[in-house]
The first five atom37 places (N, CA, C, CB, O) and aatype in JSON, in Angstrom:
{
  "aatype": [12, 11, 16, 11, 10, 16, 19, 2, 2, 2, 7, 15, 10, 11, 9, 6, 7, 6, 13, 9, 9, 19, 3, 14, 5, 7, 2, 6, 18, 2, 10, 5, 7, 1, 6, 19, 19, 15, 9, 4, 1, 4, 7, 10, 15, 5, 2, 11, 14, 13, 4, 3, 7, 15, 8, 11, 7, 8, 13, 6, 8, 2, 0, 19, 0, 13, 6, 10, 14, 14, 1, 11, 19],
  "atom_mask": [
    [1, 1, 1, 1, 1],
    [1, 1, 1, 1, 1],
    [1, 1, 1, 1, 1],
    [1, 1, 1, 1, 1],
    [1, 1, 1, 1, 1],
    [1, 1, 1, 1, 1],
    [1, 1, 1, 1, 1],
    [1, 1, 1, 1, 1],
    [1, 1, 1, 1, 1],
    [1, 1, 1, 1, 1],
    [1, 1, 1, 0, 1],
    [1, 1, 1, 1, 1],
    [1, 1, 1, 1, 1],
    [1, 1, 1, 1, 1],
    [1, 1, 1, 1, 1],
    [1, 1, 1, 1, 1],
    [1, 1, 1, 0, 1],
    [1, 1, 1, 1, 1],
    [1, 1, 1, 1, 1],
    [1, 1, 1, 1, 1],
    [1, 1, 1, 1, 1],
    [1, 1, 1, 1, 1],
    [1, 1, 1, 1, 1],
    [1, 1, 1, 1, 1],
    [1, 1, 1, 1, 1],
    [1, 1, 1, 0, 1],
    [1, 1, 1, 1, 1],
    [1, 1, 1, 1, 1],
    [1, 1, 1, 1, 1],
    [1, 1, 1, 1, 1],
    [1, 1, 1, 1, 1],
    [1, 1, 1, 1, 1],
    [1, 1, 1, 0, 1],
    [1, 1, 1, 1, 1],
    [1, 1, 1, 1, 1],
    [1, 1, 1, 1, 1],
    [1, 1, 1, 1, 1],
    [1, 1, 1, 1, 1],
    [1, 1, 1, 1, 1],
    [1, 1, 1, 1, 1],
    [1, 1, 1, 1, 1],
    [1, 1, 1, 1, 1],
    [1, 1, 1, 0, 1],
    [1, 1, 1, 1, 1],
    [1, 1, 1, 1, 1],
    [1, 1, 1, 1, 1],
    [1, 1, 1, 1, 1],
    [1, 1, 1, 1, 1],
    [1, 1, 1, 1, 1],
    [1, 1, 1, 1, 1],
    [1, 1, 1, 1, 1],
    [1, 1, 1, 1, 1],
    [1, 1, 1, 0, 1],
    [1, 1, 1, 1, 1],
    [1, 1, 1, 1, 1],
    [1, 1, 1, 1, 1],
    [1, 1, 1, 0, 1],
    [1, 1, 1, 1, 1],
    [1, 1, 1, 1, 1],
    [1, 1, 1, 1, 1],
    [1, 1, 1, 1, 1],
    [1, 1, 1, 1, 1],
    [1, 1, 1, 1, 1],
    [1, 1, 1, 1, 1],
    [1, 1, 1, 1, 1],
    [1, 1, 1, 1, 1],
    [1, 1, 1, 1, 1],
    [1, 1, 1, 1, 1],
    [1, 1, 1, 1, 1],
    [1, 1, 1, 1, 1],
    [1, 1, 1, 1, 1],
    [1, 1, 1, 1, 1],
    [1, 1, 1, 1, 1]
  ],
  "atom_positions": [
    [[101.8, 118.1, 96.75], [102.41, 116.65, 97.18], [102.47, 115.72, 97.92], [103.11, 116.58, 97.31], [102.09, 115.87, 99.08]],
    [[102.79, 114.93, 97.64], [102.32, 112.81, 97.79], [102.16, 113.16, 99.25], [103.97, 111.04, 97.39], [102.61, 114.12, 99.89]],
    [[101.11, 111.75, 99.75], [101.29, 112.27, 100.22], [103.2, 111.0, 100.71], [99.87, 112.79, 100.94], [103.57, 110.46, 99.67]],
    [[103.89, 110.73, 101.62], [105.13, 110.18, 102.25], [105.39, 109.56, 103.41], [105.85, 110.95, 102.35], [106.48, 110.07, 103.66]],
    [[105.24, 109.06, 104.01], [105.62, 107.94, 105.11], [106.66, 107.39, 105.25], [105.02, 106.97, 105.1], [106.96, 106.44, 104.51]],
    [[107.83, 108.0, 106.62], [108.62, 108.16, 106.77], [109.15, 107.13, 107.87], [108.59, 109.29, 106.78], [109.23, 107.63, 108.99]],
    [[109.68, 105.22, 107.74], [109.56, 104.14, 109.28], [110.69, 104.88, 109.94], [109.95, 102.06, 109.14], [111.66, 104.32, 109.42]],
    [[111.26, 105.92, 110.88], [111.51, 105.72, 111.65], [112.74, 105.2, 112.35], [110.83, 105.44, 111.64], [112.27, 104.21, 112.92]],
    [[114.16, 105.25, 112.7], [114.93, 104.13, 113.89], [114.57, 104.97, 114.08], [116.27, 103.38, 114.32], [114.46, 106.18, 113.87]],
    [[114.12, 103.13, 115.15], [113.8, 103.48, 117.37], [112.93, 104.03, 117.36], [114.79, 104.51, 118.55], [112.81, 104.72, 118.38]],
    [[111.62, 104.18, 116.22], [110.48, 105.36, 117.13], [109.92, 105.24, 116.19], [0.0, 0.0, 0.0], [110.09, 104.14, 115.65]],
    [[108.79, 106.43, 115.33], [107.22, 106.65, 114.5], [107.76, 106.24, 113.88], [106.31, 107.83, 114.06], [108.87, 105.74, 113.72]],
    [[105.95, 106.7, 112.97], [106.88, 106.69, 111.72], [105.5, 108.52, 111.89], [106.83, 104.78, 109.94], [104.6, 108.95, 112.6]],
    [[106.72, 109.06, 110.02], [106.37, 110.45, 110.06], [106.18, 110.11, 109.11], [107.03, 111.62, 110.39], [106.82, 109.39, 108.34]],
    [[104.35, 111.11, 108.99], [103.99, 111.19, 108.23], [103.27, 112.85, 107.63], [103.47, 110.15, 108.43], [102.52, 113.47, 108.39]],
    [[103.64, 113.42, 106.19], [104.13, 114.4, 105.12], [103.2, 114.33, 104.09], [105.54, 114.12, 104.55], [103.27, 113.33, 103.38]],
    [[102.1, 115.39, 103.77], [101.48, 116.14, 102.93], [100.33, 116.27, 103.84], [0.0, 0.0, 0.0], [99.93, 116.25, 105.01]],
    [[99.92, 116.46, 101.98], [98.35, 115.98, 102.44], [97.76, 114.45, 102.84], [97.49, 116.33, 101.23], [97.73, 113.41, 102.17]],
    [[97.18, 114.82, 104.6], [96.27, 113.24, 104.34], [95.11, 113.41, 105.09], [97.05, 111.69, 104.94], [94.68, 114.56, 105.18]],
    [[94.26, 112.12, 105.88], [93.49, 112.26, 106.55], [93.06, 111.49, 107.72], [92.89, 112.39, 105.91], [91.92, 111.03, 107.79]],
    [[94.01, 111.3, 108.76], [93.33, 109.86, 109.89], [92.27, 109.7, 110.12], [93.59, 109.74, 111.24], [91.43, 110.59, 109.99]],
    [[92.07, 108.77, 110.43], [90.06, 108.32, 111.06], [90.67, 107.35, 112.19], [88.53, 107.03, 109.5], [91.81, 107.2, 112.62]],
    [[89.66, 106.87, 112.42], [89.58, 106.39, 113.56], [88.57, 105.02, 113.31], [89.1, 107.54, 114.56], [87.76, 105.19, 112.39]],
    [[88.51, 103.67, 114.01], [87.98, 102.84, 113.11], [86.05, 102.9, 112.59], [88.44, 101.47, 113.83], [85.24, 102.19, 111.99]],
    [[86.08, 103.88, 113.11], [84.46, 104.9, 112.99], [84.28, 105.03, 111.63], [84.45, 106.68, 113.66], [83.36, 104.54, 110.96]],
    [[85.52, 105.97, 111.1], [85.79, 106.23, 110.01], [86.22, 108.24, 110.86], [0.0, 0.0, 0.0], [87.15, 109.01, 110.61]],
    [[85.16, 108.37, 111.75], [85.44, 109.8, 112.24], [87.36, 110.32, 112.76], [84.28, 109.86, 113.75], [88.25, 109.88, 113.49]],
    [[87.2, 111.15, 112.08], [88.15, 112.22, 111.49], [89.16, 112.83, 112.46], [87.33, 113.38, 110.93], [88.75, 113.8, 113.09]],
    [[90.48, 112.41, 112.72], [91.06, 113.19, 114.52], [91.46, 114.83, 113.47], [93.37, 111.99, 115.73], [92.09, 114.98, 112.43]],
    [[90.74, 115.8, 114.37], [91.49, 117.19, 113.7], [93.3, 117.53, 114.26], [90.35, 118.75, 114.33], [93.91, 117.39, 115.32]],
    [[93.59, 117.97, 113.05], [94.92, 117.71, 112.73], [95.31, 119.02, 112.62], [95.19, 116.85, 111.53], [96.45, 119.42, 112.39]],
    [[94.13, 119.77, 112.84], [94.69, 122.05, 112.58], [95.24, 121.84, 112.13], [95.33, 123.39, 113.48], [96.43, 121.7, 112.41]],
    [[94.64, 121.66, 110.98], [96.29, 121.49, 110.33], [97.79, 121.29, 109.67], [0.0, 0.0, 0.0], [98.35, 121.92, 108.77]],
    [[98.2, 120.2, 110.42], [99.01, 119.35, 110.59], [99.4, 118.74, 109.14], [98.48, 118.47, 111.55], [98.82, 117.77, 108.67]],
    [[100.38, 119.38, 108.53], [100.62, 118.73, 107.02], [101.9, 117.81, 107.83], [101.17, 120.1, 105.38], [102.79, 117.52, 107.03]],
    [[102.06, 117.51, 108.68], [103.26, 116.71, 109.66], [102.87, 116.35, 109.87], [104.05, 116.82, 110.54], [101.73, 116.75, 109.6]],
    [[102.9, 114.82, 110.82], [102.83, 114.21, 112.05], [103.94, 113.28, 112.31], [101.62, 113.55, 112.18], [105.01, 113.25, 111.69]],
    [[103.35, 112.08, 113.87], [104.01, 111.32, 113.53], [103.55, 110.03, 114.46], [105.28, 111.86, 113.53], [103.3, 110.23, 115.65]],
    [[103.5, 109.23, 114.12], [101.98, 107.74, 114.77], [103.0, 106.49, 115.53], [100.76, 106.5, 112.73], [103.61, 105.54, 115.04]],
    [[102.87, 107.01, 117.0], [103.34, 105.86, 117.59], [103.17, 104.89, 116.64], [102.72, 105.53, 118.81], [102.41, 104.91, 115.67]],
    [[104.22, 103.73, 117.11], [104.66, 101.73, 116.69], [104.69, 101.15, 118.12], [106.71, 101.28, 115.77], [104.42, 99.95, 118.19]],
    [[104.96, 101.74, 119.23], [105.72, 101.41, 120.15], [104.05, 100.66, 121.16], [106.85, 102.98, 120.78], [103.75, 99.59, 121.69]],
    [[103.56, 101.66, 120.99], [102.5, 101.56, 122.1], [103.02, 101.77, 123.38], [0.0, 0.0, 0.0], [102.39, 101.43, 124.38]],
    [[104.13, 102.31, 123.43], [103.62, 103.62, 124.87], [103.72, 104.16, 125.27], [103.43, 103.87, 125.7], [104.38, 104.32, 126.3]],
    [[102.79, 105.14, 124.36], [102.48, 107.48, 123.96], [101.29, 106.59, 124.66], [102.21, 108.88, 121.57], [100.71, 105.51, 124.66]],
    [[101.42, 108.55, 125.55], [100.07, 108.48, 126.72], [98.98, 109.25, 125.59], [100.37, 109.66, 128.65], [97.78, 109.41, 125.83]],
    [[99.8, 109.74, 124.11], [99.02, 110.9, 123.23], [98.48, 109.44, 121.89], [100.53, 112.68, 122.41], [97.74, 109.94, 121.06]],
    [[98.71, 107.93, 121.62], [98.29, 107.36, 121.1], [97.09, 107.9, 120.49], [98.33, 106.53, 121.65], [96.12, 108.29, 121.15]],
    [[97.25, 107.95, 118.15], [98.12, 107.27, 118.1], [98.41, 107.79, 117.91], [98.36, 106.52, 117.8], [98.54, 107.52, 116.72]],
    [[99.01, 109.11, 118.09], [100.11, 109.73, 117.57], [101.41, 109.67, 118.22], [99.83, 110.92, 117.41], [101.04, 109.51, 119.39]],
    [[102.64, 109.7, 118.26], [104.19, 109.67, 118.97], [104.08, 110.84, 120.02], [105.64, 110.02, 117.76], [103.93, 112.02, 119.68]],
    [[104.18, 110.34, 121.6], [105.39, 111.73, 122.09], [106.0, 111.3, 122.65], [105.17, 112.97, 122.88], [105.62, 111.1, 123.8]],
    [[107.38, 110.82, 122.27], [108.93, 110.48, 122.25], [108.77, 109.3, 123.3], [0.0, 0.0, 0.0], [109.77, 108.71, 123.7]],
    [[107.46, 108.95, 123.75], [108.06, 107.16, 125.15], [108.12, 106.4, 124.65], [107.23, 106.32, 126.41], [107.45, 105.45, 125.04]],
    [[108.98, 106.22, 123.39], [109.38, 104.86, 123.07], [111.21, 105.33, 123.1], [108.56, 104.18, 121.33], [111.94, 104.38, 122.84]],
    [[111.87, 106.59, 123.36], [112.89, 106.39, 123.64], [113.42, 105.57, 125.05], [113.22, 107.48, 123.47], [113.13, 105.69, 126.24]],
    [[114.83, 104.22, 123.93], [115.23, 103.4, 125.15], [115.18, 103.09, 125.66], [0.0, 0.0, 0.0], [115.68, 103.02, 126.78]],
    [[113.83, 102.28, 124.59], [112.23, 101.3, 125.05], [111.81, 101.12, 123.21], [110.45, 102.69, 126.38], [110.61, 100.86, 123.09]],
    [[112.33, 101.18, 122.23], [112.37, 100.55, 121.34], [113.03, 100.69, 120.16], [111.54, 100.43, 121.23], [113.19, 101.78, 119.63]],
    [[113.73, 98.85, 119.36], [114.41, 99.03, 118.57], [114.07, 98.91, 117.56], [115.15, 98.64, 118.68], [113.21, 98.03, 117.51]],
    [[114.4, 99.62, 116.04], [114.16, 98.91, 114.96], [115.26, 99.87, 114.44], [112.61, 98.76, 114.3], [115.66, 100.94, 114.89]],
    [[115.66, 99.08, 113.27], [117.01, 99.03, 112.17], [115.49, 99.25, 111.13], [118.43, 97.08, 111.98], [114.8, 98.3, 110.77]],
    [[115.17, 100.82, 110.76], [114.01, 100.64, 109.3], [115.31, 100.62, 108.09], [112.55, 102.49, 108.98], [116.09, 101.46, 107.64]],
    [[115.1, 99.39, 107.88], [115.49, 99.56, 106.45], [114.75, 98.9, 105.58], [116.75, 99.19, 106.18], [114.32, 97.76, 105.78]],
    [[114.48, 99.85, 104.14], [113.44, 99.5, 103.54], [113.42, 97.76, 101.8], [113.1, 101.28, 103.09], [113.65, 98.0, 100.62]],
    [[113.31, 97.33, 101.99], [112.87, 95.76, 101.39], [112.58, 95.48, 100.19], [111.78, 95.23, 101.9], [112.68, 96.67, 99.92]],
    [[112.23, 94.87, 98.88], [111.06, 94.94, 98.89], [109.72, 93.27, 99.31], [111.09, 95.59, 97.47], [109.75, 92.16, 99.83]],
    [[109.15, 93.84, 98.89], [107.96, 92.47, 99.82], [107.36, 91.17, 98.14], [105.58, 93.88, 100.84], [107.33, 90.92, 96.93]],
    [[107.03, 90.84, 99.53], [106.68, 89.21, 98.42], [106.03, 89.59, 97.89], [106.09, 87.75, 98.76], [105.34, 90.47, 98.41]],
    [[105.62, 88.92, 95.59], [104.66, 89.15, 95.16], [103.28, 88.9, 95.81], [104.84, 88.71, 94.24], [102.83, 88.12, 96.65]],
    [[102.82, 89.89, 95.05], [101.49, 89.8, 96.3], [100.48, 88.85, 96.06], [100.58, 91.19, 96.44], [100.27, 88.53, 94.89]],
    [[99.73, 88.27, 97.1], [98.67, 86.73, 97.09], [97.39, 87.3, 96.03], [97.81, 86.19, 99.17], [97.06, 88.48, 96.15]],
    [[96.81, 86.61, 95.21], [95.95, 87.62, 94.19], [95.1, 85.98, 94.12], [96.93, 88.61, 92.32], [94.11, 85.82, 93.42]]
  ]
}
């Protein structure tokens, strides 16, 4: 299965599939076999980089897909 990243309305980034998550030094988070995790994007989670639901009522964003401008060369 391809890795799928879903931008949720008013909330997290949901990652599904086969993936690894590493810190800036390249150390891998132990996901305990999970194939679905949610990543915080509001900055309020006590479990960063993972979402703990702290965003509820404090973060607003309607996720609507759009086309990026062409890449700069």
